N, C-alpha and C positions, 0 to 999 in steps of 0.2 A: 717224504724226504726232510733231513734237516738242512739247517742254514748253512752249516758247513760242506753237507754233502752236495747240497747246490753249487757252492761256490766251486766246489773240486769239480764237480760236473761241467761247468761252465768252462773253466781252465782247460780241463781235458779237451773239452769240445773246438775252442778256439784255437789251441796245438796242432789238433786234428786239420782244421779248417784252413791253419794257416800255412800248412804244408802243401795240401790239396792246390790251395789259390796259388803257391809257389810254383809247383809242379804244373798248373794252367799255364799261367803266365811265360814259362819257359817253352813251354809246348808252341804257344800261340808268336811268342818271338822266333822262333824257328821257322815259322811259313811267313815271317814277314809282317804280322800283325801285330806292328809295333803300340800303337795306341791302345788298343784293348789290352795287350799283355802286359802296358804301363799301369793301365785301371785296375786290370786282376792284380799287379804285384804291389800296388796300393795297398788293395784289400787284405792281402798275405802278410802287409806289416802291420795295419791295423788290427787284425785277427791277433797277430803275436804278441802284440802291445798290449791287448786287451787280457790274452790268458795271463802276463807277466803284472799287469795292475791287482788281476785275482788274488795271485799267488802271494803278492807283497800282503793285501790286504786281509789274505789267511794268516800270514807271519805275524801282523800288527795284531790280530784277534787271539794269538797264541797256540796256533794252531801250526802243525807242519804239511805243507805242499806234498802231493803227490807226483811222481814222473809217471805220466801216463798220456797217451796220444789215443783221440777217437780214430776210427777208421772211418775214411771216405773215398769214395770213387775215383778214380781217374779218367777223368771223360775228354775224350779227343775232339767230337763233334760239338762247333760253338753253340748252336740253337739248344742241344741237349743238356750242355754246360750251363749255361744262362737258368733253362727251364730248372734245372736241378738246384742253383742258387736260390732262385724264386721260390721252388718249392721248402728249402730249408729256411729261408728267410719268414716265408708265411708260417711255419709252423714254431719258428723261436720266438716269434713277436706275442704271440697271444702267451706263451709259457713262462717268459720274462717278465712281461706285463702280471700276470697272477703270481707270482714268485715274491713280487712288490711286498705284499702285504707281510710277508715272512720277515721281511726287516723293519718294520713297523717302529721298533724299540733303538735301531742302527741307521742313523741316519746317514752317515758316513758310506756304507754299503749301500744302503737304498739310492741314494743319490748317485754313486757308480753304476748302478745299474740301470738307473733313469738315462743315464748318457749311453750306457751302451743302446737301449732301446731305441734312441735317438738316432744312432749309427746305424743300426741296423733297418731302419725305417726310411734313412735315406739311400742306404745300400739295396733293399728293395725296390724302391722308389727308380733306381736308376737301372736296375736289371729289366723291371717290368717293361720299363723306355725303349730300352734296347730290343726287347723282343718285340713290341709294337712296333720300331722302325724295320726288323727284319720281316715282318709283315707286310710293313708298307712297302718297302724297296726292293724285297728280294734277299737271298743269302749271298749273291754274288756282288750288287751293289753294298751292301753290308760290307762285305770285307774287305773291297775297296775303298769305303770310308776307313775303317780299320788299319789302313797301312799308312805308316807316318815314320816320321824322324826316329 
């Protein structure tokens, strides 16, 4: 995969994941799980911004971004939703870390990807923590915790 193909792959993935998280947040809000919905919507916004940053970088590099979106499932079960996010983050982190070497001669892009890795690691840790919380207190108590303003 070339540098440009990799950047287009990132944008396509983040646009898709942003839409998935937006839908999940709306489903959660409809169930009254406002705290969780707000967090997931925040993830959606971050992913949308990351995709836009990648497209802006492609333009700076003289490339034309593509209008593509990766397919992601809509998951209604909260635990399955979080497990899917954990799996996706666990797969994305090593892939992005490995890709850093492609950008040794491009500090701007390399720095951008390093920031993405930090954000993805934070998300991974948050999801893992919430899955542990579900295991400790049970789904019913977790859902009570996620009800909010």
